[in-house]
GUBA-401386 format. One record per residue (C-alpha): residue number from 0; residue in three letters; chain; x, y, z. Coordinates in nm, 4 decimals, decimal comma, padded with zeros to 6 digits, always signed. Each point is the difference from the previous one (the first is absolute). Last residue first. Layout:
N
+-----+------+-----+----------+----------+----------+
! seq ! type ! mol !       xx !       yy !       zz !
+-----+------+-----+----------+----------+----------+
! NUM !  ALA !   A !        X !        Y !        Z !
...
+-----+------+-----+----------+----------+----------+
//
This chain:
74
+-----+------+-----+----------+----------+----------+
! seq ! type ! mol !       xx !       yy !       zz !
+-----+------+-----+----------+----------+----------+
!  73 !  TYR !   A ! +27,9927 ! +10,7444 ! +19,7528 !
!  72 !  PRO !   A ! -00,1401 ! -00,3489 ! -00,0681 !
!  71 !  PRO !   A ! +00,2808 ! -00,1909 ! +00,1750 !
!  70 !  LYS !   A ! +00,1265 ! -00,2610 ! -00,2466 !
!  69 !  ASP !   A ! -00,1071 ! -00,3601 ! +00,0515 !
!  68 !  ILE !   A ! +00,3178 ! -00,2067 ! +00,0063 !
!  67 !  ILE !   A ! +00,0448 ! -00,2959 ! -00,2361 !
!  66 !  PHE !   A ! +00,3494 ! -00,1557 ! +00,0031 !
!  65 !  LYS !   A ! +00,1600 ! +00,0365 ! -00,3435 !
!  64 !  ASP !   A ! -00,0357 ! -00,2395 ! -00,2964 !
!  63 !  PHE !   A ! -00,2925 ! +00,1706 ! -00,1756 !
!  62 !  TYR !   A ! +00,1196 ! +00,3576 ! +00,0516 !
!  61 !  GLN !   A ! -00,2014 ! +00,2550 ! +00,1983 !
!  60 !  ARG !   A ! +00,0504 ! +00,3652 ! -00,0897 !
!  59 !  GLY !   A ! -00,0655 ! +00,2988 ! +00,2205 !
!  58 !  LEU !   A ! -00,2405 ! +00,2563 ! +00,1372 !
!  57 !  TYR !   A ! -00,0850 ! +00,2150 ! -00,3049 !
!  56 !  VAL !   A ! -00,2599 ! +00,2621 ! +00,0975 !
!  55 !  ASP !   A ! -00,3417 ! -00,0383 ! -00,1663 !
!  54 !  THR !   A ! -00,1626 ! +00,2021 ! +00,2843 !
!  53 !  LYS !   A ! -00,2963 ! -00,2312 ! +00,0620 !
!  52 !  ARG !   A ! +00,1370 ! -00,3362 ! -00,1113 !
!  51 !  ASN !   A ! +00,3525 ! +00,0394 ! +00,1339 !
!  50 !  TYR !   A ! +00,2164 ! -00,1598 ! -00,2653 !
!  49 !  VAL !   A ! +00,1848 ! -00,3331 ! -00,0360 !
!  48 !  ASN !   A ! +00,1888 ! -00,0968 ! -00,3152 !
!  47 !  ILE !   A ! +00,0029 ! -00,3786 ! -00,0298 !
!  46 !  TYR !   A ! +00,2949 ! -00,1888 ! -00,1482 !
!  45 !  HIS !   A ! +00,1015 ! -00,2712 ! -00,2479 !
!  44 !  TYR !   A ! -00,3312 ! -00,1824 ! -00,0311 !
!  43 !  ASP !   A ! -00,0558 ! -00,3619 ! -00,0975 !
!  42 !  PHE !   A ! -00,3814 ! -00,0165 ! +00,0090 !
!  41 !  GLY !   A ! -00,0754 ! -00,3642 ! +00,0846 !
!  40 !  GLU !   A ! -00,3447 ! +00,0710 ! +00,1458 !
!  39 !  LYS !   A ! +00,1076 ! -00,1341 ! +00,3401 !
!  38 !  GLN !   A ! +00,3204 ! +00,2060 ! -00,0074 !
!  37 !  LEU !   A ! -00,1951 ! +00,3149 ! -00,0879 !
!  36 !  LEU !   A ! -00,2407 ! -00,0604 ! +00,2876 !
!  35 !  LYS !   A ! +00,2885 ! -00,0657 ! +00,2424 !
!  34 !  HIS !   A ! +00,1693 ! +00,3284 ! -00,0969 !
!  33 !  LEU !   A ! -00,3291 ! +00,1905 ! +00,0331 !
!  32 !  TYR !   A ! -00,0432 ! -00,1542 ! +00,3451 !
!  31 !  TYR !   A ! +00,3481 ! +00,1159 ! +00,1034 !
!  30 !  ILE !   A ! -00,0572 ! +00,3489 ! -00,1394 !
!  29 !  SER !   A ! -00,2969 ! +00,0370 ! +00,2324 !
!  28 !  LYS !   A ! -00,3302 ! +00,1884 ! -00,0178 !
!  27 !  ILE !   A ! +00,0169 ! +00,0911 ! -00,3689 !
!  26 !  PHE !   A ! -00,2588 ! +00,2187 ! -00,1772 !
!  25 !  GLN !   A ! +00,1004 ! +00,1399 ! -00,3422 !
!  24 !  TYR !   A ! +00,1775 ! -00,2997 ! -00,1537 !
!  23 !  LYS !   A ! +00,1708 ! +00,0737 ! -00,3314 !
!  22 !  LEU !   A ! +00,1499 ! -00,2843 ! -00,2023 !
!  21 !  PRO !   A ! +00,2961 ! +00,0937 ! -00,2180 !
!  20 !  HIS !   A ! -00,0169 ! -00,0599 ! -00,3773 !
!  19 !  ARG !   A ! +00,1834 ! -00,2995 ! -00,1398 !
!  18 !  ASN !   A ! +00,2879 ! +00,0517 ! -00,2459 !
!  17 !  LYS !   A ! +00,2523 ! +00,0493 ! +00,2838 !
!  16 !  ASP !   A ! -00,0226 ! -00,3681 ! +00,1005 !
!  15 !  LYS !   A ! +00,0924 ! -00,0009 ! +00,3691 !
!  14 !  HIS !   A ! -00,3494 ! +00,1373 ! +00,0718 !
!  13 !  PHE !   A ! -00,0534 ! +00,3363 ! +00,1717 !
!  12 !  VAL !   A ! -00,2619 ! +00,0386 ! +00,2731 !
!  11 !  ASP !   A ! -00,1298 ! +00,3509 ! +00,0704 !
!  10 !  CYS !   A ! -00,1372 ! +00,0369 ! +00,3521 !
!   9 !  ARG !   A ! -00,2349 ! +00,2299 ! +00,1917 !
!   8 !  TYR !   A ! +00,0210 ! -00,0298 ! +00,3778 !
!   7 !  PRO !   A ! -00,1854 ! +00,1209 ! +00,3106 !
!   6 !  THR !   A ! -00,3018 ! -00,2325 ! -00,0135 !
!   5 !  PRO !   A ! -00,1463 ! +00,0390 ! +00,3483 !
!   4 !  THR !   A ! -00,2608 ! -00,2555 ! +00,1116 !
!   3 !  ASN !   A ! -00,3373 ! +00,1777 ! +00,0174 !
!   2 !  ASN !   A ! -00,2129 ! -00,2748 ! -00,1531 !
!   1 !  ALA !   A ! -00,3514 ! +00,1316 ! +00,0406 !
!   0 !  MET !   A ! -00,2631 ! -00,1873 ! +00,1983 !
+-----+------+-----+----------+----------+----------+
//
């Protein structure tokens, strides 16, 4: 059976150290789960730029210390 769970987001994760290259995630289901994954791996990011995966439209920015809200994928 195919996994047909929607993955509406594409994210670029920027580290607090400006010398490190940003991580690019092409298929993201939830910004909250991405945040928890990065915390578990010890990646100290500054912010995440969130884009619509299909249209590549910028949806918003999620900072590390702000309350996580999944952006509407429009």
